[in-house]
C-alpha positions in Angstrom: 4.9 -15.8 -14.9 7.3 -15.2 -12.1 6.5 -13.8 -8.7 6.8 -10.0 -8.5 5.8 -9.5 -4.8 5.7 -12.0 -2.1 4.4 -11.1 1.4 5.0 -13.8 4.1 3.5 -13.8 7.6 3.5 -10.0 7.8 2.6 -8.4 11.2 2.3 -4.6 11.6 1.9 -3.1 15.1 1.1 0.3 16.5 2.9 1.0 19.8 0.9 2.9 22.4 2.0 4.0 25.9 0.7 1.0 27.7 0.2 -1.6 25.0 0.8 -2.6 21.4 -2.1 -3.0 18.9 -1.8 -5.3 15.9 -3.1 -3.7 12.6 -1.9 -6.4 10.2 -2.1 -10.0 11.5 -0.1 -12.8 9.8 -0.9 -11.7 6.2 0.6 -13.7 3.3 0.0 -13.1 -0.4 1.7 -12.9 -3.7 1.4 -10.8 -6.9 2.8 -12.2 -10.2 4.3 -10.1 -12.9 1.5 -8.4 -14.8 -1.1 -9.6 -12.3 -4.0 -7.5 -10.9 -4.9 -8.2 -7.3 -7.8 -6.5 -5.5 -7.6 -5.9 -1.7 -11.2 -5.4 -0.4 -12.8 -4.7 3.0 -14.6 -2.0 5.1 -12.9 1.0 6.5 -10.5 -0.2 9.3 -9.9 -3.6 7.7 -6.1 -2.8 7.3 -6.1 -2.4 3.5 -4.2 0.9 3.4 -1.8 -0.1 6.2 -0.9 -3.1 4.1 -0.2 -1.0 1.1 1.8 1.5 3.1 3.8 -1.3 4.7 5.0 -2.6 1.3 6.8 0.7 0.6 7.6 1.6 4.3 5.3 4.6 4.5 3.7 3.6 7.8 3.6 6.6 10.1 4.9 6.2 13.7 3.9 4.7 16.1 3.3 2.1 13.4 6.1 -0.4 12.5 6.6 -3.8 10.9 6.9 -6.2 13.8 7.8 -9.4 11.8 7.4 -11.0 8.4 8.9 -10.6 4.9 8.0 -8.5 1.9 10.1 -9.9 -1.0 10.3 -7.7 -4.1 12.7 -8.6 -7.0 15.1 -10.4 -4.6 15.0 -7.8 -1.8 13.2 -8.0 1.6 11.6 -4.5 1.7 10.7 -5.0 5.4 14.4 -4.8 6.3 15.6 -2.2 3.7 17.3 1.0 4.8 15.8 4.4 4.2 18.1 5.1 1.3 17.4 1.7 -0.3 13.7 2.3 -0.1 14.1 5.8 -1.7 15.5 4.1 -4.8 12.6 1.6 -4.9 9.7 3.8 -3.8 8.4 5.9 -6.7 10.8 4.1 -9.1 10.1 0.4 -9.2 7.0 0.6 -7.0 4.6 3.5 -7.5 1.6 4.4 -5.4 -1.6 6.2 -6.4 -3.5 7.8 -3.5 -7.2 8.4 -3.1 -7.3 12.2 -3.4 -5.2 13.7 -6.3 -5.2 17.1 -4.7 -3.4 15.6 -1.7 -0.8 14.2 -4.1 -0.3 17.3 -6.3 1.3 20.5 -5.0 -1.2 23.3 -5.8 1.5 26.0 -6.2 3.6 24.1 -8.7 2.9 23.4 -12.4 2.2 19.9 -13.5 5.4 19.9 -15.5 7.6 20.9 -12.6 6.1 18.2 -10.4 6.6 15.5 -13.1 10.2 16.6 -13.8 11.0 16.5 -10.1 9.8 12.9 -9.9 11.8 11.8 -12.9 15.0 13.6 -11.9 14.9 12.2 -8.4 15.5 8.8 -9.9 17.3 9.4 -13.2 20.2 11.6 -14.3 18.5 13.2 -17.3 18.2 16.7 -18.8 15.2 18.9 -18.4 14.5 18.5 -22.2 14.6 14.7 -21.9 12.4 14.8 -18.8 9.8 17.0 -20.6 9.8 14.5 -23.5 9.0 11.6 -21.1 6.4 13.7 -19.2 4.5 14.5 -22.5 4.7 10.9 -23.5 3.2 9.7 -20.3 0.4 12.4 -20.3 -0.5 11.2 -23.8 -0.6 7.6 -22.6 -3.3 8.5 -20.1 -5.2 10.5 -22.8 -4.5 14.0 -21.6 -5.1 16.3 -24.6 -2.7 19.1 -25.6 0.0 17.5 -23.3 2.7 20.1 -24.1 0.4 22.9 -23.0 -0.7 21.0 -19.9 2.8 20.9 -18.4 2.6 24.7 -17.8 -0.8 24.5 -16.0 -1.5 24.2 -12.3 -3.6 21.4 -10.6 -6.6 23.7 -10.0 -7.0 24.1 -13.8 -8.0 20.5 -14.2 -11.1 18.5 -13.4 -11.1 15.8 -10.8 -10.9 13.0 -13.4 -8.1 14.8 -15.2 -6.1 15.3 -12.0 -6.4 11.6 -11.3 -5.1 10.8 -14.8 -2.1 13.1 -14.1 -1.4 11.3 -10.9 -1.5 8.0 -12.8 0.9 9.5 -15.4 3.3 10.5 -12.6 3.2 7.0 -11.3 4.1 5.7 -14.8 7.1 8.1 -15.3 9.8 5.6 -14.1 8.1 2.5 -15.7 7.4 0.7 -12.4 6.9 -3.0 -12.1 4.2 -2.6 -9.5 1.5 0.1 -8.8 -0.3 0.2 -5.5 -3.6 2.1 -6.0 -5.3 3.1 -2.8 -9.0 3.9 -3.5 -8.1 5.7 -6.7 -11.7 6.3 -7.8 -13.6 7.0 -4.6 -13.6 10.8 -5.1 -14.9 10.6 -8.7 -18.3 10.3 -10.1 -19.5 7.1 -11.7 -18.7 7.8 -15.3 -15.2 9.1 -14.6 -14.6 6.2 -12.2 -15.3 3.8 -15.1 -12.9 5.7 -17.3 -10.1 5.5 -14.7 -10.6 1.8 -14.1 -10.5 1.1 -17.9 -7.4 3.2 -18.2 -5.6 1.3 -15.4 -6.6 -2.1 -16.9 -5.3 -1.0 -20.3 -2.0 0.2 -18.8 -1.5 -3.0 -16.9 -2.1 -5.2 -20.0 0.0 -3.1 -22.3 3.0 -2.6 -20.0 2.8 -5.9 -18.0 2.7 -4.0 -14.7 1.5 -5.6 -11.5 -1.4 -3.8 -9.7 -2.6 -3.9 -6.1 -6.0 -2.2 -6.2 -7.1 -1.3 -2.6 -10.9 -0.5 -2.3 -14.0 -1.0 -0.2 -16.1 -1.8 -3.3 -16.3 -5.3 -4.6 -18.0 -4.1 -7.8 -14.9 -2.0 -8.6 -12.4 -4.9 -8.2 -14.6 -7.3 -10.2 -14.1 -5.0 -13.3 -10.3 -4.9 -13.1 -8.7 -7.6 -11.0 -7.8 -11.2 -11.6 -7.7 -12.2 -7.9 -9.2 -10.8 -4.7 -8.0 -10.7 -1.1 -10.8 -9.9 1.3 -9.5 -8.3 4.5 -11.2 -8.0 7.9 -9.7 -6.6 11.1 -6.2 -6.8 9.8 -6.3 -10.3 8.4 -7.2 -12.0 5.1 -10.4 -14.0 5.4 -10.8 -15.0 1.7 -8.3 -15.2 -1.2 -8.8 -16.5 -4.7 -9.9 -15.9 -8.3 -12.1 -12.8 -8.8 -14.5 -14.8 -11.0 -14.9 -17.6 -8.4 -15.3 -15.3 -5.4 -17.8 -12.9 -7.0 -19.9 -15.8 -8.3 -19.8 -18.0 -5.2 -18.3 -16.3 -2.1 -17.4 -18.6 0.7 -16.7 -16.6 3.8 -19.7 -15.1 5.5 -18.1 -11.6 5.5 -17.6 -11.8 1.7 -21.2 -13.0 1.3 -22.3 -9.9 3.2 -20.1 -7.5 1.2 -21.5 -8.8 -2.1 -25.1 -8.8 -0.7 -24.7 -5.2 0.3 -24.0 -4.0 -3.2 -26.8 -1.7 -4.4 -27.3 -3.7 -7.6 -28.0 -6.8 -5.6 -31.0 -5.2 -3.8 -34.5 -5.8 -5.0 -36.2 -2.8 -6.4 -37.9 -0.5 -3.8 -36.4 -2.6 -1.0 -34.0 -1.6 1.7 -30.3 -2.3 1.0 -28.9 -5.3 2.6 -26.3 -4.7 5.3 -23.9 -6.6 7.6 -25.1 -6.2 11.2 -22.7 -4.5 13.6 -19.5 -2.6 12.9 -15.8 -3.5 12.3 -14.2 -3.8 15.8 -11.4 -1.4 16.8 -7.9 -2.8 17.1 -8.2 -2.9 20.9 -11.5 -4.8 20.7 -10.9 -7.6 18.2 -12.6 -10.6 19.7 -10.7 -13.8 20.5 -11.0 -16.6 17.9 -12.5 -15.4 14.6 -12.4 -11.6 14.3 -15.8 -11.7 12.5 -17.5 -13.9 15.1 -19.5 -11.0 16.7 -21.2 -10.2 13.4 -21.5 -13.7 11.8 -24.8 -15.5 11.4 -23.0 -18.9 11.3 -21.0 -18.5 14.5 -20.4 -21.6 16.7 -18.5 -22.1 19.9 -15.2 -22.9 18.1 -15.4 -19.5 16.3 -15.3 -17.6 19.6 -12.3 -19.5 20.9 -10.1 -20.5 18.0 -8.8 -18.3 15.2 -9.4 -20.1 11.8 -6.4 -20.5 9.5 -6.5 -19.4 5.8 -6.9 -22.8 4.1 -7.8 -24.0 0.6 -11.4 -25.3 0.6 -13.4 -27.6 -1.7 -14.2 -24.6 -3.9 -10.5 -24.0 -4.6 -10.6 -20.7 -2.7 -8.6 -20.0 0.4 -10.9 -19.2 3.3 -10.4 -18.5 7.0 -13.6 -20.0 8.4 -14.4 -23.0 10.6 -17.9 -23.3 9.0 -16.7 -23.5 5.4 -15.7 -27.0 4.2 
C-alpha cells in the first residue's frame, strides 16, 4: 500500500483580538490507500477541526498556522482556493453529521446530485442521471430512478444519510472524511450505515477517516485509531491493540465509560472533570488535571508521542 494522506506537524490556530488559541497542536498521522482510520475523543478534542483543515473548510478566524497536509503529491495546506475546489468533493469527499444540513430541502435529490457531478465533470444530464442512479443503488436505495425526483423530507433519517453517502461517492473519491456520520441515527440504522461504509471502502479501496466520540463505533469499522485530547494526539495505533489493551489513561477512561463495560445495575464509569477550553489548557500534559497517574513531570513537560513497548504510539510520561 502507498500513503494516501500524510499530515506532518500540523498546527491550527484561531486568532482572537488579543491572543491566538491553538486548536490543533503538532498533529502528525498518515492514511494508506484503502485504510480506515478512526479519530476519537470527547467534544472539543479537535477532531472536526482536523477534518475541516484537511479540505480547508476552517471558518475564520481559524487558519492553518504551520505544517503540511500531503495528498497525492500536493500540500493541501498551501493550495489556492481554485486548487482546493478541484480536490474538495472530487478526490476527497466529506460526510457531515446531520444529513438535513447537507441536503437542500427545496431541491430534489436528483438536482443536488447532478449539481455535484457537473461541478467536477463535463457530462450531459442523461449521463449524470445514470451515474446518480448507479450510486443510489450502491447504497441500497430502492427504486432509485423514482427517488431522484423526490425531496429530502420524503426520506427517513437513515435513507437521507445513505443519500449523503451516495453523493460523496459520485466522483469516485480516494478519501472520505466522515464526521460523526451516525450520531443522529438510532442504533439499528447506525449499524447499517457503518456496515455500508465498511463495504464501500473494501470494494472501492477508498481511504476513510471516521471522526467520532464513540470508541465502540470505530472498533467495528476502522483498522487504526488516533485518540485526540485538547487538540493533540495522545494515542495512535492498531484498533485491535488499543481496544484490547489501551495505554494512555485517557483512552482507558474512554473505554471504561462505554455502557457495555459497566456492571449491571451499577453507575456508568466516567472520567472526572471536563475537557479544558483552548484558553485553559494546562502546561505540560493537557490531560494532567484529570489523570489519576499524574506526577510532577506531567504538570511541567508535555510528553511526546512515542512508540512504547506495546507497539502503540502514546504521549504519556507514565507509560513505558
